C-alpha positions in Angstrom: 27.4 9.1 24.5 26.5 11.1 21.4 25.0 9.4 18.3 25.1 11.0 14.9 25.0 10.0 11.2 22.5 7.1 11.7 19.6 6.6 9.3 16.4 7.3 11.2 14.9 4.1 9.9 17.8 2.2 11.5 17.6 3.7 15.0 15.6 0.8 16.3 18.6 -1.4 15.8 20.3 0.5 18.7 17.8 -1.0 21.1 19.9 -4.2 21.7 23.2 -2.4 22.1 21.8 0.3 24.3 20.1 -2.3 26.4 23.4 -3.2 28.2 24.1 0.5 28.7 20.6 1.0 30.3 21.2 -1.9 32.6 24.6 -0.6 33.7 23.2 3.0 34.3 20.3 1.6 36.3 22.6 -0.4 38.5 25.0 2.6 39.0 22.1 4.9 39.7 20.4 2.6 42.2 23.7 2.1 44.2 24.3 5.9 44.2 20.7 6.4 45.5 21.2 4.2 48.5 20.1 7.0 50.9 16.7 7.0 49.1 15.9 3.3 49.2 17.8 2.4 52.3 17.9 5.5 54.5 18.4 3.5 57.7 21.1 1.3 56.3 19.2 -1.9 56.9 20.7 -3.4 53.7 24.2 -2.0 54.0 25.6 -5.4 53.2 23.8 -5.5 49.9 24.3 -3.8 46.5 22.7 -3.9 43.1 24.6 -6.0 40.6 24.2 -6.9 36.9 24.0 -10.5 35.8 23.9 -10.5 32.0 22.0 -13.3 30.2 20.5 -14.6 33.4 17.1 -13.9 34.9 16.7 -11.3 36.3 19.1 -8.8 34.8 19.8 -7.0 38.0 19.8 -8.4 41.6 20.2 -6.8 45.0 22.9 -9.1 46.2 24.9 -9.6 49.4 28.5 -8.2 49.1 29.9 -11.0 51.3 29.5 -14.8 50.7 28.3 -15.6 54.2 25.4 -13.2 54.3 21.9 -14.7 54.1 19.8 -14.4 52.1 22.2 -14.0 49.2 19.7 -12.1 47.0 16.9 -9.9 48.3 15.2 -8.9 45.0 15.7 -8.8 41.2 14.8 -6.5 38.4 14.2 -7.7 34.8 15.1 -4.8 32.6 13.7 -4.2 29.1 14.9 -1.3 26.9 12.4 0.2 24.4 13.2 2.6 21.6 9.9 4.6 22.0 9.9 5.9 18.4 10.1 2.5 16.7 7.6 1.7 14.0 5.5 -0.5 16.3 3.9 1.8 18.9 4.6 -0.7 21.6 7.5 -2.6 23.1 8.4 -5.7 21.1 10.2 -7.7 23.8 9.1 -11.2 24.7 8.7 -12.0 28.4 8.6 -15.8 28.8 9.9 -16.6 32.3 7.7 -18.9 34.3 5.9 -17.4 37.3 7.5 -20.0 39.7 10.9 -18.5 39.0 9.8 -15.0 40.0 10.2 -14.1 43.7 7.5 -11.9 45.2 9.8 -8.8 45.4 11.1 -9.1 41.8 10.1 -6.5 39.3 9.7 -6.2 35.5 10.9 -2.7 34.4 10.6 -1.4 30.8 12.7 1.7 30.1 11.7 3.8 27.1 14.4 5.8 25.4 15.0 8.2 22.5 17.7 10.5 21.2 17.7 14.0 22.6 17.6 15.5 19.0 15.2 12.9 17.7 17.5 11.5 15.0 20.8 12.3 16.8 22.2 13.3 20.1 22.5 11.5 23.5 20.0 8.8 24.6 17.5 10.0 27.1 15.0 7.9 29.1 11.4 8.5 30.1 9.4 7.3 33.1 9.7 3.5 33.1 6.9 1.0 33.3 7.1 -1.1 36.5 5.1 -4.1 37.6 5.7 -7.3 39.6 7.6 -9.8 37.6 5.5 -12.7 38.8 2.2 -10.9 38.1 3.5 -10.1 34.6 4.2 -13.8 34.0 0.9 -14.9 35.4 -1.0 -12.2 33.4 0.8 -13.2 30.2 -0.3 -16.9 30.6 -3.9 -15.9 31.5 -4.1 -13.7 28.5 -2.8 -16.4 26.2 -5.2 -19.0 27.5 -8.4 -17.0 28.0 -8.4 -13.6 26.4 -6.3 -13.6 23.2 -8.2 -14.0 19.9 -7.1 -17.3 18.5 -7.3 -18.2 14.8 -8.2 -21.7 15.8 -10.6 -22.5 18.6 -9.2 -25.8 19.6 -8.1 -26.1 23.2 -4.5 -27.1 22.1 -4.2 -23.6 20.6 -4.6 -22.1 24.1 -2.5 -24.5 26.1 0.8 -23.6 27.7 3.7 -25.9 28.7 5.0 -24.6 32.0 8.7 -24.7 32.8 9.6 -27.3 35.4 12.0 -24.8 37.1 10.5 -23.6 40.4 13.3 -21.9 42.1 14.1 -18.2 42.4 17.2 -16.7 40.8 17.9 -19.7 38.5 21.2 -20.5 36.9 21.9 -19.5 33.3 21.5 -23.1 32.1 18.0 -23.5 33.7 15.1 -23.7 31.2 12.8 -21.1 32.8 10.7 -20.2 29.8 7.0 -21.2 29.5 5.9 -21.9 25.9 2.7 -22.5 24.1 1.5 -26.1 23.7 0.8 -25.7 20.0 3.2 -24.6 17.3 1.5 -21.3 16.7 3.1 -19.4 19.5 5.3 -16.8 17.6 3.8 -14.0 19.6 3.9 -15.7 23.0 5.4 -13.4 25.6 4.6 -10.2 23.8 3.4 -8.6 27.0 2.5 -5.3 25.5 -0.1 -7.0 23.2 -1.9 -8.4 26.3 -3.1 -4.8 27.1 -1.5 -4.5 30.5 0.6 -1.6 29.3 -2.1 0.3 27.4 -2.7 3.1 29.9 1.0 3.6 30.5 1.8 3.8 26.7 -1.1 6.3 26.2 0.3 8.6 28.9 3.9 8.2 27.7 3.2 9.3 24.1 1.8 12.5 25.5 5.3 13.4 26.6 7.3 15.8 24.5 10.6 15.6 22.7 12.1 18.7 21.1 8.7 20.4 21.9 6.6 17.9 20.0 4.6 15.0 21.4 6.2 11.5 21.2 3.1 10.3 19.4 3.7 12.7 16.5 7.4 11.8 16.3 6.5 8.1 16.2 4.0 8.6 13.4 6.5 10.8 11.6 9.4 8.3 11.7 7.1 5.4 10.8 6.4 7.0 7.4 9.9 6.2 6.1 9.8 2.6 4.9 11.3 1.0 1.8 9.4 1.8 -1.4 7.6 4.9 0.0 7.3 7.7 -2.6 7.7 11.5 -2.0 4.0 11.9 -2.6 3.2 9.3 0.0 5.5 11.1 2.4 3.9 14.5 1.7 0.4 13.2 2.3 1.4 11.5 5.6 3.3 14.6 6.8 0.3 16.8 6.2 -2.0 14.4 8.0 0.3 14.4 11.0 0.5 18.2 11.0 -3.3 18.5 10.8 -3.8 16.0 13.7 -1.2 17.9 15.9 -2.7 21.3 15.1 -6.2 20.0 15.9 -5.0 18.5 19.2 -3.7 21.9 20.3 -6.7 23.8 19.0 -4.6 25.9 16.5 -5.5 25.2 12.8 -2.9 27.8 11.7 -0.1 25.6 13.2 -0.7 22.9 10.6 1.1 24.6 7.8 4.1 25.5 9.9 4.3 21.9 11.3 4.1 20.4 7.8 6.9 22.6 6.7 9.1 21.7 9.6 8.3 18.0 9.2 9.2 18.3 5.5 12.6 19.9 6.4 13.4 17.0 8.8 12.2 14.5 6.2 14.6 16.0 3.7 17.4 15.5 6.2 16.5 11.9 6.8 16.4 11.3 3.0 19.8 13.0 2.6 18.4 15.8 0.3 
């Protein structure tokens, strides 16, 4: 799939549509790599299968109805456009810990376009952690670590889902929720700090020869109402930071010029 002619500021909107593609590709890849995760064919009667709009997104499921257990593990997949304005995944993970089996995983797959603002989607090393641990950590963070605007106990409370079975039905209400009405950010796992080290390493990766961190700062410049002067100042600042990080002050001018060329392309000049 090749993507062209999209405003750079609108690329984040592809995250939802590409999410399904990521899920399908993950399932296809896992089934093709059976020799890696099942070299002795212990699980020959199982295969990975998507189950859209149900937790978890992917399950390792028996291929015949009379095989027990029916499901061995699940994977909750989250796509993340890594160059979005927020330098962190914005997904909300609200599933209650009791609905997460011990083998279930939460997997965040960062992606970008091969040519930054066009090209084919490419993925980077995913973030992987236990699904139950992620849910428990989210609740602990909300109750004990998050900085609350109000100090009342009600602001820290959580109403746990009553569902306590693994691989629930689509109709099951499996989400935990805050006890008070001020829970708009409940489930924002990235804000709990559990992904900080991973995100820091990820943004050192390069795309088209330049670190993801620089591209992210670059694309975040383009917001409604920004002036050419604002853009020039921001571009020069990014170029200076990149040049300093590689220990080559002379690179700043070249980088600023290159960023300006790309900026003109984004603005349609």
